[in-house]
N, C-alpha and C positions, 0 to 999 in steps of 0.2 A: 333752426338753422337760418343764418341771415338771408333775408330775401333778395338782397342785391346779388349775393353769390348765386342764388338759385336762378335768378334772371340771367346771369352771365352763362350758367351751365346750360340752361334751356336754349339760350341763344346759339349754342354750338350746333343745334340740330335744324333741319330744313322745315321750319315751322311756316305755315301760312298765316300771314297777319302779324300785327304788332303785339308783343306780350303786355297784358294789362296787370296780371297778378300771378304769383305762384304761392299756393297755399298747401298745407298739409292735408292729406286725404286719408281718412281711416287710421287704424292703429295696427297695421300688419305686424305679424310676429317675425317675419323674415326680413323683408325689404322695407325701406322707407319710401313712402309714396307721396306724391304731390300732385295737385291739379293746376295745370298751366291754363289760365283764362286769357283769351285773345280779345282784341277790339273788333268792333263792327260785326261782320257776319262770318269771320273766319272761324274755323273749327278750333275746339279746345283740345288739350292733349294731357297725357298721363306721363309724369316724370318719375322715374324710380332710381334710387341708389340701391344697386344689387348687393346683396350680402356675400362678400368674397370670402367669408369664413365658411359659410355653408356651401356656397358655389365656388369651388377652387379654380374652375376654368370658365370664367364668364364669357370670354369670346366664343368658346365652343357652345356654350349654352345659348347665346344669341344666334349662332349659326343654325342650331337645331330649330329654333323658333322661326327663323327666316324660311328654312326649308319647308316646314309643315305649313305655315300660314300661306306661302306662295301656292303650294299644292291645293290647299282648301279654297283659295281665292279663285283658282282656275275652275274648280267644280262649282262654285257658287255662280260665276259668270256663265258657265255653260248651261246651268240650270235656269238662267234668267233672274237669279236673285240680285241682292244689293250688296256688293262687296265692301261697302263702307260700313255696313251694319252687321253683316253676317260672318265676318272673320276679322280677327285682330290684325291691325296694320302697324308694322314696325316702321318708325320714322328714322331714316339715317341721318348722320351728321353732315355738315357741308362738304366734308371730303369723302363722303360715301361709306364711312364706318358704321356699324350697327350699334356702337356704343361710344362714349366719351370717357376717357380716363383722366381724372384731375390730378393736380400736383400731389395730392396725398395718396394716390394710387387707388382711389375709389372709382368703381365702374358706375356709369350712368346710362339709362336707355330711356327712350321715348316711344310711346305708341298713341295712335289717334284716339281720343275719347269719343265713345259711342253715345250720342245723346238720346234723350227720350227712351231710355232702357230701364229695366227694373232688375234688381237683384234682392236675394233673400239671405239672411244669416242662418236660417234654420228651416228645414222642411218640417212643418207641424201638421200637415194634412196629407192623406194618401194622394190626393190629386196633384199636390205640389211634388211629392216624392215621385210619383209617375213621370212628371215633367222633367224633374232632375235626371232620372234615369234615361228619358229620351235625349236630354242634352249630352250626356257622355256617350250614349250609343251613337248619337249623330256625329259627334267628333270622331269617334273610332271608325264609323262607317265611311266618312269622307276620306279617311286616310288608309282604307282597306287596301288599295293598290299602290300605296306609297313604297317605293323600292330603293330610296337613297339611304346611305349609312347615317346613323345618327350617333353623336358622341354620347358615351356613359358618363353623364355629369355627376351621377350619385352612385359611385361603385359600391355594390353589396346591398342596394336598396331592395328590400323585400326578398332577399337572398337568405333563406333561414340557415343554410350551412355557414354562411359568413357570420350570421349573428351568433350561432352556436360557438363558433371559435372565440368571439368576443365574451360570450357567456362563461365558457370554461376558463377563460383567463380571469375574468371577474371573480368567479368563485375561488380560484386559486389564490388570488392576492388579498381577497377579503379587505379591501382598502379601508373601509369604515368600521371593521369589526362587527358587521351585523349579520353574517352569514348563519350563524347558529340560531338566531332568533326567528329566522324565516325557513326553517327546515321544511315546514309543510308546504309553504309556497314553492320551494325549489322542487319538491316532489311533484307539484302540478306540472311543471315544465318537463321534468325528466320522464314522466310517465307518458308523455305524448311525443317525445323526441322522434321516434321511429316513423310514426305516422306523418309527421310534417316533413321529414326527409324524403319519404316516398313521394309526397305530393311534389316537392321540389324536383325530384328526379324526372318527373313527367316533362318539366320545362327543359331540364338539362339534356334529355334524350330526344327533344323534338316532338313529342306527343302533343305538347302544348306550345304551338308555334309562337315565334317572337313577332309582335306587331307594335305599332306605334301606340303608346299609352300616355295618359295625361299625368298620372301618379299623384293628383291632389284633387280628389273627386268630390269635395264638399260643395253644397249647393251655391255657396257664395261665388264660385267659379264658373257659373252659368249665367249668362245674361238673357233676359226675356224681353219681349215687346210689351206694349201696354195691354195687349189682349191676352197675354199669357203664353204666347208661343215662343218656343226657344229661338234665340238669335245666334249665339255662339258661345264657345268656351273661351275663358280668359285665364290670366295668371299661367302662362305656358312654360314657366322656367323649368319645371320638372319634366317636361316632355322627353321621352327616350324610348328605346326598344325594350319591351318586356312582354310577358304573357298578359293579354287583355283581361285576365281573370283578377289581376291585381287591382285594377280600377273598380271592378264590380265589388270585390270583397271589401275594399276600403270604404266604399260608399255604403254598403250595408251596415258596416260597423257603426257608421255615424247616423244614417238615416233611420234605421229601425231600432235603435237603442231607446228603450222606454225610460231610461234614467240619464244621468250625466256621466261623462267620461271619468270624472273623479267624484262620483256620488259617495258620501259618507255612509249612506244606507243601502247596502247591496240588494236589499229586499225590493228597492224601486227599480232595480236593473233587470232588463230581460230583452229578448228579441221579440218585437211585435211582428206577428205574421202578416198582419194587415199592410204594415208599411213595407215589409219584405216583398209581398206579391205586388204592391204598387209600384215600387221601384223596378222590380224584375219586369213587370208589363211594359213600362216605358223603355227600358234598356233593350229588351228583346224585340220590341216593335222595330227597332233600328238594325239589330245585329244578328237576330236568329238565323237568317239565311246565309250569313257570312261565316258563322262559327263552325268549327270542326266538331264532330261528334264527341271527341274527347273533351273539348272545351265546355260543351253543354253538360256532359256527364259530371264535370268537376266544378261547374259554376257555383253551386251552393257551398261546396267545401271551401271554396276561396274565401268566403266570409269567416269561417272558423280558422283558416290559416292565418289571415291578416290580423284577427282578434288575438289569436295565440301569440303572434310575433310581438303585439303590442303588450300583452301581459309580460312576456320575457323582457322586453326593453324597459319597462317601467320598473320591474323587480331588479334587474341588472343595475339600473342607475341608483336604485336605493342601496344595493349592496355596495356599489362604488362610492357612495357618499354624495349622491345628487349632483353630479358634475355635468350632466347634459341637459336635462329638462329643468326649467325654472320651477321652483317649488315656493309655496306660500307658508308652509309649516313644516315641521321636522319629518312627519310621517306621510306627507303628501303623495310621494311616489308610492308608498306601500297602500295607501287608500286607493290610488289609480290602479294599482295591480289587482287589488281585490275586486274593485268594481268591474274591471275588464274581465277577470276570471269569471265572475257571475254572468256576465254576457256570453262568455264562451260556453259555459254550462248550459245556458238557456238555448244556445244554438245547438249544442249536442243533443239536448233533449227533443228539439223539434227538427232534427236533421232530415228525417224521413219526409216530413211534410214540406220542407224546403226543397228537396229533390223533386217530390211530386209536383210542386208548383211550377218549378222550372220546366219539367217535362210538359205539363199541360199548356203553359203559356208559349213555349217554343213551338209547339205542334200548330198553334194558330198562325204562325208567321213564316213556317218553312214550306 
């Protein structure tokens, strides 16, 4: 994108200092991200073009971010922390809006860049997995007493009842003519349908309370200082109200997988109990005292639930003709399905041990 245009867009926001450059940052899958460098000793900033296809109500999304970051900022200040480093800061436009909408209808937002911070693309040691769990646990803990309404900016997200409606329709239309070739894989989904709906009912009936959740718990969304201590959670576009178990389950799916999400060799895929215990230790060090008994009782199962949901979604997209996920080859979604199913099987095989680990670790912090 033309840097002059980016300069003009960045200039719409209340930045301190004169803009020196605007350059692409990373290769995010959802949003387009840029680093805004300023002259002299002024702070730098993160400029993002929000994906309005994924996030159909960007104004509501930005209002969610404002609410939760202001709440966390008050907590950081009260604890004597550094609000410029321990919480994301949204920068408004000159007219006070949380976003700028350009002539093409694209939405742009700015946050303060946190300098001298460390991030990781992957948790490759138990110690780092523990710190990642601590990061998400700290984020949830800071928002445990948050009581403002949040917009549901991703309707149906992690709602398996909603996914089953999509699934049943996908099987009915068989858009790519692939249904018959994956009869065995369809059986994987159907044989576990009732168990997954029973877990969903716990949330629907209030046994699993609604809390503020991040909903994208990969370790890249946690910033650390140079000594390895957690600073804050970032990339808050998906923040909304849900069961906190969704964050835990999604994290385990990525942190504790011994293979790749799309591993062509399912034999390499499985649940590492060492990484599971490490993440659980970090998470519960922040959250055990705040979680209800039903949340602790179902914490381990949330990893099975989220992994199952991903098996369903990859297989559904394969049956639909690969219309949602980007694929690199014709059977990519089927390979993803089988790899995630192998992870699910490994979790089922080790489920009793997972539950025992949760009970043991939780007891230390309650």
